N, C-alpha and C positions, 0 to 999 in steps of 0.2 A: 591364654591357658598355655603352660608350659608344655614343651615338647616331652611325649613319653619316653622313659629308658629303654634302652635296648638290650641291656644287659644288667645281670644281677651282680652284686658284689663278688659273690664265689665264683660266678663265670670269670670275672676281672682277675682274681687270684688265681684260678686254676690256668690262666693265660700266662699269668707272671711266673708262676711255679715252671711252667713247661719252657719258659725262656732259660729260666736257672738250670733246670735238668739238662738243657740242651747245650748251654754254653758257659756255665758257672755263673757264680754271683756278680763276677764282674760284666757278664752281658745284660744284667737287670738295667732297663731305664725304660722311663716312661715312653719313650718313642719306640723301645722295642716290643713292649708290651701292646701299644696301640696298633703297632704293625701286626702283631700277631692276630688281634682282634679284626682288624680290616677298617680301623677308622683313624682319623687323624691325632696326632699327640694333643691339639688342644681340646678334641672331644673326649678324650678320656679324663680331663681334669672336670668333665661333668659328675663324675663318678666317683673320683678320689680327690682330696686336696692337694697332695704331695707325695712325693716317693716314701715317707715314714709311715703314712696311712697304708700305701700300697703294701708294705713290707708287713705291717701288723695284720692285714687281711691274708697275706701268705702264710705267716704264722698260724693263724688260726684255721685255715684249711688243711695245713698239715696235722693238726691235732684235733681235728673234728670228729675222727672216728675213736680218738682214746676215752676210754671208759675210766671216768674220774670217781666212781664208787667205791668204797672200802671194800676190799676182797674180804670174803667170809672165811672165818676158821682160821687156824694155824698159828703160830708163833708169830710175835709181831715182827720179826726179821724176815721171815717169808712174804707177809704181806707188803713190807716195804719193797722188797725184791719184785713182786708180782707188779707193784706200782712203775717201778724203775723198768721192767721189760714192756710195759705197754708203750712207754714214752720212747722207749729205744725202736722198738719196733716202727713206730710211727716217723719219727724224724730220721730213722735210717732209710727209708724209702726214698727220701731226698736229702741227700749228704751234703750237697752244694749249698743247701738252703739252711744247713745248721747255724752258721753264724749268727743268722737272724732269731733264732731262737733265744740268743744269749742278749742280743740288743734289745728284745722287746719283752723280756721275761717279767719284767715289772708291772707291764700293762697288758700282756695278753690274758684275756679272761680263760681260756683253756689252761694254760699254765697256772694260773692262780687257783684255780679249782684243784688242778692235780696236787699243787704245793699245799694247799688247805686240807686235803686228804691224807698225805703224807705226815703233814706235822700233828694231825688227830693221831695217826698210829704212834709216832714217836712220844707223845705226850701220854698216850695209855701204857707206854711203856716206862715210863719215868724221867723222860728227857724234858727239861725245861731250859729256859733262858738261855744263855750262852751256849750251853751243850746242845740245843736243839738248832741254834742259828747254825752253829758249825756242821751239825749233820746234815742240814737240808742243802747247805751249800757244798759240801763235799758229795753228797748224792748226784746234785746236779753237774757237776764237774764231772764224775765218773761217767755219767751216762753221754754227755757231751764229748767228752775225751775219747771215749770208748767207740761212738759213733765215726768220730773223725778218723782215729787210727785205723779203724776197720775198711772204710771206703776210700780214705785219702792217703794213708802211708801204713798199708797192711803187713803184718809180721811177715808173712811170706810172700816175696817179690824181689826185685832188683836190688832196693836198697838192702834188703837182709841178705842177699847173696854178695854185696859189696863189703858187709861188715863181716860175713862169716869168712870172706877172703883173706882178711885183715892178717899182718904177720903174727904169729903167735907170740914171738917173742916180746912183742910190745902192749898188745892186746889180746892176752891169752882168755879172759872171762869174756869179754864182749865178743870175740870168735865163736867160743863155744856156746854161748848164750844164743847167739844168731842161728846157728846151726839147729839148736834144740826149738826155736822159734819156727822153723818151717813144719813141725809137726802139731804146733798148737793152733787150734782151729779159731775164729772168731766169738763163736759162741761160748767155749770153754774158757777162752781169755775174759770175757765179759763177766761170765758166772764166778768164776774163781776170784776175778777182783773185785766183784760187788761182795762177796762173802767174807774176804778180807776187810772191805770197809765197815761191813756192817758188824762186823765181830768188834770194832773198835768203837760203835756206838752204844754198847751196852753201858747203861748207867752204872755210877758207883755202887758198891754193895754198902748196905747200911753199917754204920759201925758197931763192932761187936759189943754186947752188953758188958758192962763193968762187974 
């Protein structure tokens, strides 16, 4: 009779996510996760085949609470924006693990369900074919990029101060923009950037009647 399992996959994913939260993505290893669970590295392989499967479990745990149902009412742009906000909140809670969402976006059930809902909204707005492809990818890039900028390279911080202090004779616009960046919060940056992006998604107007 096989030995009963001591851990569920969500518990293993939670341990792995704690490793990443504490030491960054570079700290993730089967050995580190096993150590956090209090088992040997070989014992961990009873639950997951390899690191790739472990990464997939981490992504699913991050997205477990994301509502993938279509938002009710409102213009299509606002409904897409709401879908973007949901994912931003989920992955923003674990910014060090954000690269995993890109690596596993083609196989993550959570991200696939989210993408299907977004595509449904875009389709209802009149986008299809290549335009819909670009729209979905651009939206994904906006969310991932915004989370990384917010947590790993924020507008206000040492880097911005360095740019603000650049010699204005050589970098007048960079220095001025960096000073202005100090007053731009992460939420404002995300919402305004998202608005600009969605404005570019609008399907072309039908040709004028002859």
